C-alpha positions as CSV (number, residue, x, y, z in Angstrom):
1,M,-25.0,3.3,-5.6
2,L,-24.3,6.0,-3.0
3,R,-25.5,9.6,-3.6
4,K,-22.9,12.2,-4.3
5,N,-23.0,13.6,-0.7
6,Q,-22.8,10.1,0.8
7,R,-19.8,9.2,-1.4
8,E,-17.9,12.3,-0.2
9,N,-18.5,11.4,3.4
10,T,-17.3,7.8,2.9
11,M,-13.5,7.9,3.3
12,P,-11.8,4.6,2.8
13,E,-8.4,4.5,4.4
14,I,-5.9,2.0,3.3
15,T,-2.6,1.1,5.0
16,V,0.1,-0.9,3.1
17,S,2.9,-2.5,5.1
18,M,6.0,-3.4,3.1
19,A,9.7,-3.7,3.3
20,V,11.8,-0.7,2.2
21,G,13.3,-0.8,-1.2
22,R,10.8,0.4,-3.7
23,T,11.2,3.8,-5.5
24,D,8.9,6.7,-4.9
25,E,7.6,6.2,-8.5
26,Q,6.7,2.6,-7.8
27,K,4.9,3.5,-4.6
28,A,3.0,6.4,-6.2
29,G,1.9,4.1,-9.1
30,M,0.7,1.5,-6.6
31,M,-1.2,4.1,-4.6
32,R,-2.8,5.4,-7.8
33,D,-3.9,1.9,-8.8
34,I,-5.3,1.3,-5.4
35,T,-7.2,4.6,-5.5
36,Q,-8.7,3.7,-8.9
37,A,-9.7,0.2,-7.6
38,L,-11.6,1.8,-4.8
39,V,-13.3,4.4,-7.0
40,K,-14.3,1.6,-9.4
41,N,-15.4,-1.0,-6.9
42,L,-16.7,1.1,-3.9
43,G,-18.1,4.0,-5.9
44,V,-16.2,6.6,-3.8
45,D,-14.6,9.8,-5.1
46,A,-10.8,9.6,-5.6
47,D,-10.5,12.7,-3.3
48,A,-12.0,10.6,-0.4
49,V,-9.4,7.9,-0.6
50,V,-6.5,8.0,1.8
51,I,-3.5,5.7,1.4
52,Q,-0.6,5.3,3.8
53,I,2.6,3.2,3.3
54,N,4.4,1.9,6.4
55,E,7.8,0.7,5.5
56,A,10.0,-1.5,7.6
57,P,13.8,-2.0,7.3
58,L,14.7,-5.4,5.9
59,A,16.2,-6.3,9.3
60,H,12.8,-5.8,10.9
61,K,10.8,-8.1,8.6
62,M,11.1,-11.9,8.8
63,K,9.8,-14.7,6.6
64,G,10.4,-18.4,7.2
65,G,12.4,-17.7,10.4
66,K,15.0,-15.5,8.7
67,T,15.1,-11.7,8.4
68,F,15.0,-10.3,4.9
69,V,18.6,-9.3,5.4
70,E,19.5,-12.9,6.2
71,R,17.5,-14.1,3.2
72,A,19.2,-11.7,0.8
73,A,22.7,-12.8,2.1
74,A,21.8,-16.5,1.7
75,A,20.6,-15.8,-1.9
76,K,24.0,-14.3,-2.8
77,K,25.8,-17.5,-1.8
């Protein structure tokens, strides 16, 4: 286990990449859960955890050769 001063100097930084579409409440809940997971599993202070969300428009993300816009349109048919 890290000593208190070592924990404060250990800043885990997490970046989450996702498609747009989640609410601010959903994103905040996810970031809180990630923070608590790092506190529990890494022994760092919550104040040391930095989380950033990078969101991409659905037209800028692709899966299986189709953009998420194309996939959504195909699912409506």
